[in-house]
N, C-alpha and C positions, 0 to 999 in steps of 0.2 A: 543246711547243706547236704546235697544229692550225694548219698552211698551208694557204687556201682558194681558189683560183684561181676566179674569177667573170667572166662577162663574155658577152656574146651568142653567138650559133653563128657559130663563120669566126673567133672570136677570137685561138684559140690556146692555150685550153686543152689538148685533147686533144693538142697537140703537145708541151708542157711536160709532161703526164704520160708521153706513149710516151718521148720522152727521158731520164726518168728512172727509167725500167723496162726501157728497154735498159740502161740501167749496171747493173743488179741482176742481169740475167739474161747478159748477157756476163762480167761478174765471177765469176756460179755458174761458168759453160757453162768457167772457164780452169783451175776444180777439178776440179768434179766429172763422173760420168759421164753424172747423168740430170738436166742441166740442161734447160731448155726450149726449149733450141736448141744442134746440136751447136759443139762447139768451133773459135772462130776464126770463126763463124756471126754475124751480127748480128739483133735482134728487129727494129728498126726500120730499113726500109731510107732512104739517103741518095739526096735526090733533089733535081731543081731544080725539082720543082714544090711543094716544101715552102719556096718564096723566097718571103716575103711581097710582095703585089704594089707594085709601086714599089719595090722594093729590088732588091739587087744580089748580095748573097749571104745566108746564115744562119750561125751559130756557138753552139754550144752546148758549156756547158763543168759538168758533175754533178760535184760534189767530195762525198763517203762519207767517213765516219770512215775512220783508219786509215793514211787517205795514198793511197786507191783513187780515180782520178779518170777521167772519160770523157769528151774530146773530138772535138766534129766542125765542120769546115767543108765548106761546099756553097756554090759560086760559080757564076754566072748564063754564067761563062768560065772561061777557062785561068787560071789568076794571072798569068801571064807576058801573055796579051793586056787583062786586068783594070787589071794595071799601068798601061799602056802606052797603054789609051784613057781608063782613066777619071783617072789621073794623080794618083793615091793610095791609101793603102793601111789596114787598119783597124790600130787602136794594141794591136795583142797580140801577143806576143812569139809565139807559136805560127803567126803569119802567115809567118813565114820556112821553118816547116818543111814545108808546101803543096809539090808539087813544081809548077816553073814549067808541065810542060807538063799538068798537072791541074787538074781544075776541083771538086777534093772531098779531102781528107785526114782521117785518124780517128788517133786517140792515147788507149792504153789504159795505166793506171801502176796495179799491177804488171802488167810485159807477163807478155801470156796465156804464160807456159810453165810448165814442171815442176817448177824449181828452190825446193828446200824453204823457202828463206825468202819467197816469193811464194806459195806454197800456203799457208805459215802464216800470212801475214797475210789471203789470202781466207778460208781454213777460220775465222779468229776472230772476221772482219765475221759471218761466219755463224752462229757458234756462241753470242755472247754477247746475241744476239737474232732476232726473227723480222725476217724477209724476204718482205713479200707483197705481191699488187697482184689486186683486185678491181676486174674489169672492169663495164663497162656493162649487159653481156647475163650477169650472175651470178645469173640466176634461178634459185630453187629449183622443183620439178615442181610443184604443186599435189596435196593430200593426193585431189581428186577426179580425178585424171586418170585413174589406171587404177588395179584392185584391189591389183597390186603393190607399186605406190606408200604404198596406204592402210596396207595392212599390214607394212610394211616393216620388217622385222626387225631389231634391231643385229644383229654377228656380233661375235666379237672380232679384233682388228684384228693381223694377224701384220706383222713386220718381219723382214727378210735380212739386217740387220745385217753390208752385205758393204763392203769398203773401195771408198774409192772415190765409195760417191753418200751423198746426203745424203737422201733417201727424205723430200724435202719439197718441197714444191710451191711455187711462187713465184706462179704464177697461181691463183683462187681462184675454180671456179663450180663450184652447186649442192656445196653442203659439206654439207649436214647430214647425210646417209646417214656419210660419212666420219668428219665428228664423233662420230657416235653409237654409232658403233662403237670410239672411241677413249675414250668418255669410261666404257663399258663395262670397258676397262680398266682405267680410273682407277678406278672404280668398284671392282671386286675385287680392284685393289693394295693400296683403302682397308682391304677389310675383311679380306685376308690379311696384310697389314706390319703395318699402325698399331694393334695391339692388342697390351696385354700382359696378362700374369696377373697377379692381383694377390690376397695372403694374406686374406681377409675371415671374420672370426668372427660366424657365423651365431647364437651364444646369449647370451644377455644373460647378468651375473651375478646372483644365485651359482654359476648353471650354470658347470661348466667349459668351458673356451674347446675351440670345436670350429671347425678351420680349415680353408676349401676356398677353390679361386680362382679366382677369378672374372675375366671376361674384360674388359678397360678400354680404352677406344676412346684413340688418343695422338695428338697433334695431327703432321701429317706434310703433306709436300710437298701428297699427295692430296688429303687435308683441305681444304687451303686452296684447292685446285682447283675442289671441288665448292664450297666456300664462293662461288671467286669466280662461279662459272656460275649458284647461287641467285641473286647478289647481281644477275647480269646480267638472269632472270629477272624479278625484283623489279620494276627501271627498268623492262622492256619490259610488264607489266602493270600500271604506273603506279600501285603500290601497295608504299612502300619499308617500311608496316607490316606487311606481309605476312607468311606462313607457307608456305615453298613446300619440299616434298618432290620428291624425285627418286625413281620407283617402276619396279623392274626389272619385268619379265613374265616367265613363267614359263618353262619350258625349249619346249615347244613354241610359244612366239607372245615372243621374246625383245626383247619391247620397252621404249623409255626414256620413261618416262611424266613426268605433270607433277601433284602433289597441290598446290590452294594454298588457303590458308585467310587471306582478307581480313581488311583491317585492321575492317571492320563485321561481322566473324561470318561472312560469305557462304564458303559454300564452290565448289570448283571445281575437273573433274576432268578433265585430259587424259590422252587412255590414250594418246597415242603424238606425241610430239614431230614427224612429220611432219604430225599436222592441226592444226598451229599454221597461223595465216592468213597470205597472202603475205606481209605486213609484219610480222608476229611472227615467221614464218621466218627471212625476211631478215635482221632484226636478232640474231637466235640464231645464225645459221650464220655472220654476219661475227664480232664478238665472241668467240662459242666458239672459232671458228677460229684469233684469234690465241692466245687459250691454249692451244689445240692445237699449232702452230707454235713456240709459246716452249719448251713444254714439248719436242719432240721436238727442240730445238735441245739437250738437256741444259744449262742454264744451270741457275744455283740456280734452287729457287721457293721460298721460304715465305711468299709474301706476294703479290698482285697489283701490291705495289708495285716487285718484282722487275721484271716483266715489261717487257724494251726491242724496240727495234727502230723499223724504219721499215714503214710501214703507207699503201699508195696509195691512193686510193678514186676512182673515177668515178664523178660520180653520184650522190652518197653518196645522194641523196633519192629515189632511183629505189624503187616500188613501197612506200612510203609514205605513210599516213595525215595530216595536216595535223599535229594533236596526236601522235606519233611525229616528225614533223621536228624542231619546236620543242620539245617539252617533255621527252622520252626519248632521241631521240638525242644530242644534247650532253651530256645528263650520262652516257654511256656511253662517250662518246670523253672524260669526264674522269676517269676510272677507272682508264684508262691515264697514269698522270703520265710515262712512261719512254718512252713512246713516242711516233716524228714521224708526225704523219699530213698526207699531203700530200693533198688532198682539192679534186676536182672540184664546184661546184652549182650549180643554180639557181634554188636556194628562199630568196628573202627570208627565210622563218619557220623556216629552219632557222638561218641568220646570225642571225637574232634571237636563237633560243635560244642561240647559240652565246655572246652577248654577254649574257645574263641567268648562263649554267654557268661561265665564266668571271671570271676577276679582270682587270681593264683591264689592258692591251698581254700577255693570256695565251694572244692566238689571235691571228691575220695574215689578211685580208682583202687577196688582191691580184688589182687590177682588169687583164683583160688587153685587149688587145695590149700597152699601156703599161707593167707590170709594176708597176703603185703602189700603196703600202698606203693602202687607203681605208677609213672609216669605212662603216657598216650603210647610213648614212640616204646614202650616197651612190653605192648599188649601184642602176645604171640599172635593174635590174628590179624591188627595191625598189618605187622610186616608181612606176612601171607600172602593177603590182598595184596598189598602195596607189590610185590615181587612178581604175583600173578599178572597186575595188571602191567608193568614191566615187559612182562612177556609178550604183550599182544601187538600185534604187528598196528593198529592203530595209533598205540603211545609212542612205536617208534618211530613214524613216520611222522609223527606230528612235531614229534623233538629234535628227530635227525634231519630233517626235510631242511630244517632251516636253519643246522648248525652244520651239519656235514659240507656242504657245499657250498658255506662262504668262508672269505680271508678277512673279511670286518668283524671289529670285535663285539661281543654281546649283551648289551647291558641287560638284565631283568631287574624290573623293577614289581613293588609288592599291587600294583592297583592298576585297571585300566584309565584310572584320573591322572596317573603319575605321570604314563604313557602319553596320554595326549597334552598335560602340561607342556614336557620334556619338549616335545616335538614343536607348540606354540612357542614356547620361551627361546627354541634353539634361533627361529626363522626370526624372531624379533630382533634379535642382538647379532645375527649375521644377517641378515637379509632375508627377504621374502622371496621361496625356492626352494630356498638352499636347504640342503638337508645331513642331518647328523652324521659324522663320519663313525657312526657306530649305531648297530638293529637294537630296535631295544623291544621286547619283550614282556609281556604279564605275567606272572606267574601262575602256574595251575595244569593241571595235568590236559582239560578239553583241545582238541581241535583246534576250534574256533576259540578266538582270544577274546572277541567278543562276550564268550559267554564264559570264561574265567572268573572263579572266586577271588584270586590272587592269595592276599595276607602272607605276612612276616613267617609263616610255617612254612605256605605251600612256594615259600621262595629257597625258602634252606634248603628244602628236600628235592629240589629244581637243582640247586648247584654243585649239589651232593652227586647226583645222578650224572649230569653232565659231567662231570669230574672225570669220570669212567666213560663216556663213549664220544668225547670230541677231543681234537687237538686244535679248538678254535679258543683264541683269548675272550673268555669271558666274566664279566663283573657284576656279581647280586649286591643291588642299591637298599641296604634298610632302612626306616625310617629309624632317625634317632629316637626313638620313644620305648618305652618297658617295654615292649612286644617285640620292636624290631633287635632291640638290644639284648633281648633273653635269647630271640634264635639265633643274632647275631652271635652270642658266647654257647650258643649247642652248637654248632658247626663242628663236625666230627674230630676230636683234637687229636686223632691220628692219623687221620687228613689235612688239617689246617694248620698252619700256626698257631702256636699255643696264643690263647687269649690274657689279653691282662684290664682293668678295668680302665686304662688311657688308650687303650689299641684301637685306630680307627679302621684300620682295615688289617686283614688277616689273609694270606696267599695259601692255595692248594700247595704241600709238599711237593708234588712229580708235575701238577697240570698248571696251563694257563687260566686259574683262573682262583678270584678274589672275591670275597665277601666286605664291602666296604661299609659305613656309617655317614647317612646321608650328613652333610659339613655343618655346621655350625656359621651362618652371619653373624652378620656386625648389629645391634638390638637382641638378639636371638642368645645370650648366653645362657641367661636366668633359665632358660628353657632344658639346656642340660646340666645334672648335678655332676658333679665328677668324680665326686667319692660313694653315688647311691646309684648303679641304672634300673631302678623302682620308680626314681623319679625323675624322668626326663621324658620329655612332651614333643619334640619336635618333630611335623612330618613337613612333608614338600610345601604345603600348601602354608607355612608358617613364609616364606620367604617372600611371601605380599604383606605390604601395611595392611595393620587394623582396622585400618577404614576400610580397604578394598575388602575384607573378611567379614566387618561386621553391617556390609551393604548388601553382601550377595548371602547373608544367614552363616559362617559358617563361624563366626569366632563364639567360643564357647563362655561359660562366664570364668572368672579372676580361679583358681585353684588356693583355696586355704588365704583368703583375703591377697592374693599377689597380682603381678601383673601378667603372671602367665597362664596360659589356656589350653585347652585342649579343640582342635577343631574337629563340627561338628556339621550336619544337616548335610544337604545333597551335594558329596566331591563331584561327580562325575556331571551334574548339572553345570557345575561352577566349571569346571573341564573345558566344559561343550564350548562356553562360551566365553573363555577366557583371551579369547584374538582379541576380542573388541578392546580390550586395555590397552594406556597410551605405551609404549615399546619401553620406555625408563619404569616401570613397575616390572621389569622382568631383571632388572640390573644385579639381583643376589645372586641370579642362576652363574651366572658368572664364577662365582666361588665355584659352584658346584662342578661344572665345562672344565675349569682349571684342575680340581682337584682328580677329572677323571684322565687329564692328560697327564697329569703329575704318575697315576698309576699306571700306565701306557708307556711313560717313559722311562721310569724306573726298571721296567720288565723287559723293554727292548719291544716294545709291540707298535707293529707299524700303523699309524692311526695321520690321518692330515686332513688338518683343519682349518679353519681362521682364527683359533684362540691367541695365537700369539700376535697376532696382525693386530687383533681387537684393543 
């Protein structure tokens, strides 16, 4: 579960991170001779200046697995004066371990000595997975900085294998070069150790057999590492359908490059990993380093799911374009299911992406300085950013130009594919060339609708905003699935009618704005559980029959052995081609159009259409 610490400057995020990293570093120093600090020293200073204003002390307790603990006390006066002058003491057992004449105390378990038991505990913690810290100043040198860096060659990594050395760094800065050296070793090992000779008959009967030995790749840890690297690159290049290959330069220019064939057939070659953009380089270095460190730990690597450990990333959104923050970074974190990520961020878009990428309750946001878990919408910087964006001319023009100057109802849908399918369905049912009696827009904030991401959360935000800026009739159509129901339920209760688990629409209390759930059609009743919104799976593609979805690669596997399934695959490609389907394949859309008519009729919205005549 990723844990994100958020809050304004001075809220204590860095204090939390430094405390955790201090625990990692001093634990390593107790056993290994190549730790970032000397044995018996600490990475983080203990000082009264870190006591929060208005408080009399600070207390930290970091507990790792395997019984490893680091605890610190810092008081604004000696313990003796503290108790005498303030008349109370904190309710922690370790308080009494602070010497009366001292104003600080440090405790470490296991005690940093050289006993076999203690060495075994710490070594196990480091050999079971990666232990890494990425500071804010982890930037990679840009390729244009100098010629040496631009043409930087990879060299085979050399390890000393000396007892007492971990040959691993907790602090990670400028890691592209070291990662490329390691990757060159991985590629070499794959080519030399993960192959086998197999006998092959090169003659066809009745010619007598002629057996030759041919080399065949064998799946192994190095092959899996390369597969994981390629999966990381696919996400960075925002095309999971692409084909990616690592390319090794010749002995005169031993570079590692990347060859990409995108899903649309376009090709791109990056001669040297050093030539990646700053954002791409930052992401590659971060997640490839996790693989690098885990590989060096000596733990078993048969799949990326084996990768475990603790990874602390301070200001994770540094150097990243907005698309990388929201769409790519959360998916990269999700790849490492067994890694405990501890993150600080100022990016509302990253948190939105995290919410989309992870299942409910699978990522946690902690607001500082109070340390309380919060939802994305409660993040103070999210509200500030969204409010600021709403004040821009571009936002007002993109939203209001389509709203304020039209008397036709506006239907806002979750995705671009929904918009396309609905327009085609209307024409199939009511005649080619006919237009729906309402406008259809995709949820989002971009002026160009073709660039909008959509989604249930953005739909909720759009109709909440439009209710304050327009007198036009607006209907937000939520998918009747888990995310759609969660956002339908999340419509502001002070602005919309009360939610109930049986409600299918909620009207704004003062404006002509509704949120409605996608109606259930015959044959799909099992897709919407009446008593639990977390067990609802109905999306607009389910209005088509199963054989249509299967033939277009959209029918997912049955959920828990039932006939209920989620839609998968390329929805937009299906929407673009659905005009080729027979008219009767759109019959179930009559239910949706009738529901829209009912909503409009119930509240005297003028809507002229051929539904009643159909």
